[in-house]
C-alpha positions as CSV (number, residue, x, y, z in Angstrom):
1,M,30.9,83.3,58.4
2,K,31.8,85.9,55.8
3,T,29.8,88.7,57.5
4,P,31.5,88.4,61.0
5,L,34.9,88.3,59.3
6,A,34.1,91.3,57.1
7,A,32.8,93.2,60.2
8,L,36.0,92.3,62.2
9,L,38.2,93.5,59.4
10,M,36.4,96.8,58.9
11,S,36.3,97.5,62.7
12,S,40.1,96.7,63.0
13,L,40.8,99.0,60.0
14,A,38.7,101.8,61.6
15,L,40.4,101.3,65.0
16,S,43.8,101.5,63.5
17,A,43.0,104.9,62.0
18,C,42.6,106.3,65.6
19,G,46.3,105.8,66.4
20,G,47.1,109.4,65.5
21,F,44.6,110.9,68.0
22,S,47.2,110.8,70.8
23,D,49.4,113.2,68.9
24,S,46.7,115.5,67.7
25,R,45.6,118.9,69.1
26,M,42.1,117.4,69.8
27,N,43.6,115.3,72.6
28,P,43.1,117.3,75.8
29,R,46.4,116.0,77.2
30,N,48.3,117.9,74.5
31,W,46.7,121.3,75.1
32,F,49.7,122.6,77.0
33,G,53.2,121.7,76.0
34,A,56.2,121.2,78.2
35,S,57.3,124.2,80.2
36,S,60.3,126.3,79.1
37,V,62.7,128.3,81.1
38,E,62.9,132.1,80.5
39,E,64.7,135.0,82.2
40,R,62.5,136.8,84.7
41,P,61.5,140.2,83.4
42,D,61.8,143.2,85.6
43,L,58.3,143.3,87.2
44,G,59.1,146.0,89.8
45,P,58.2,145.1,93.4
46,T,57.0,141.5,93.6
47,T,55.9,141.3,97.2
48,L,52.6,142.5,98.5
49,V,52.2,144.4,101.8
50,D,50.0,141.6,103.1
51,D,52.4,138.8,101.9
52,P,55.8,138.8,103.5
53,R,56.9,135.6,101.7
54,P,59.7,136.0,99.2
55,L,59.8,134.5,95.7
56,V,61.6,131.2,95.4
57,P,65.1,131.5,94.0
58,Q,64.5,129.4,90.9
59,V,61.5,127.5,89.5
60,S,62.9,124.1,88.6
61,E,59.8,122.4,87.1
62,M,56.2,123.3,86.1
63,V,53.6,120.8,84.9
64,I,50.0,121.3,83.9
65,E,47.8,118.3,84.5
66,R,44.3,118.1,83.1
67,T,41.4,117.2,85.4
68,S,37.7,116.7,84.8
69,S,36.9,120.2,86.0
70,G,39.9,122.1,84.5
71,A,43.6,121.7,85.3
72,I,46.1,121.7,88.1
73,V,49.3,123.8,87.8
74,R,52.1,122.1,89.7
75,A,55.5,123.9,90.2
76,S,58.6,122.8,92.2
77,A,61.7,124.6,93.3
78,V,65.0,123.4,94.9
79,M,65.6,125.7,97.8
80,P,69.1,126.7,99.2
81,S,68.4,125.0,102.5
82,A,65.8,122.6,104.0
83,G,62.9,123.8,106.1
84,W,61.1,126.2,103.7
85,W,57.3,126.1,104.3
86,D,54.0,127.6,103.3
87,A,54.7,127.4,99.6
88,E,52.0,128.8,97.4
89,L,51.3,129.8,93.8
90,V,49.8,133.3,94.2
91,P,47.8,134.3,91.1
92,E,48.4,137.8,89.7
93,N,45.4,139.9,88.4
94,Y,43.1,138.1,90.8
95,G,43.4,134.9,88.8
96,R,42.2,136.4,85.6
97,P,44.2,136.1,82.4
98,S,45.7,139.3,81.1
99,A,46.0,139.2,77.3
100,G,45.7,135.4,77.4
101,V,48.5,135.0,80.0
102,L,47.8,133.7,83.5
103,S,50.7,134.5,85.9
104,F,51.6,133.0,89.3
105,R,54.2,134.1,91.8
106,F,55.9,131.1,93.5
107,V,56.4,132.2,97.1
108,A,57.5,130.4,100.3
109,M,58.3,131.2,103.9
110,P,62.0,130.8,104.9
111,P,62.9,128.5,107.8
112,R,63.7,130.1,111.2
113,T,66.9,128.1,111.4
114,P,68.1,126.9,108.0
115,V,69.5,123.3,107.8
116,T,72.3,123.2,105.2
117,G,73.9,120.2,103.6
118,Q,70.7,118.3,102.8
119,N,70.2,116.5,99.5
120,P,68.1,118.2,96.8
121,G,65.2,115.9,97.5
122,A,64.9,117.3,101.1
123,R,65.2,120.9,99.8
124,T,62.5,120.6,97.1
125,I,59.2,122.3,97.7
126,V,56.0,121.9,95.6
127,A,53.0,124.2,95.2
128,V,49.8,123.6,93.2
129,Y,46.9,125.7,92.0
130,A,43.6,124.4,90.6
131,L,42.3,126.1,87.5
132,T,38.6,126.0,86.4
133,Q,37.5,125.3,82.8
134,A,36.4,128.9,82.5
135,Q,39.9,130.1,83.3
136,L,41.4,127.7,80.8
137,D,39.0,128.8,78.0
138,T,40.6,132.3,78.1
139,T,44.2,131.2,78.7
140,A,46.9,130.7,76.1
141,D,50.0,130.9,78.3
142,I,50.6,130.0,82.0
143,T,53.6,131.5,83.7
144,V,55.2,130.7,87.1
145,I,57.5,133.5,88.3
146,G,60.5,132.9,90.6
147,A,63.2,135.4,91.7
148,E,65.8,134.4,89.0
149,N,63.7,132.7,86.3
150,T,60.3,132.1,84.9
151,R,58.7,128.9,83.6
152,R,56.1,129.2,80.8
153,A,53.8,126.7,79.1
154,R,52.0,127.6,75.9
155,R,48.9,126.1,74.4
């Protein structure tokens, strides 16, 4: 009876020491922090000849969610009217990090006839981009660029 009780006490003591793992940097869910809002730097022309979609006015949220094969970058924006479509996170530098920074332009196609007066939920658009583990290994910052602001998440 003493051996099972001692084993139970030792295993419960060892298990209680694992409580700090959720806050440590070894936990993959903590690799990227919450995104922060920054002023958009002057990047010069931000539209490509092949891409007529303008930048969204303001990036309202950016979240990086870990997956088994890398991560998913999810960004949302509240548009001035309902009906915006073809939202996409377009990677800059062909999706390769430049000095540890991976940048995306958040673009969307405007509606042909804007519908005003809608609630913010109807005007919100979301775009995602899947990152591979190889891209994450060389990335320290992920940036999503809008027309008026930029959201950045750091490792």
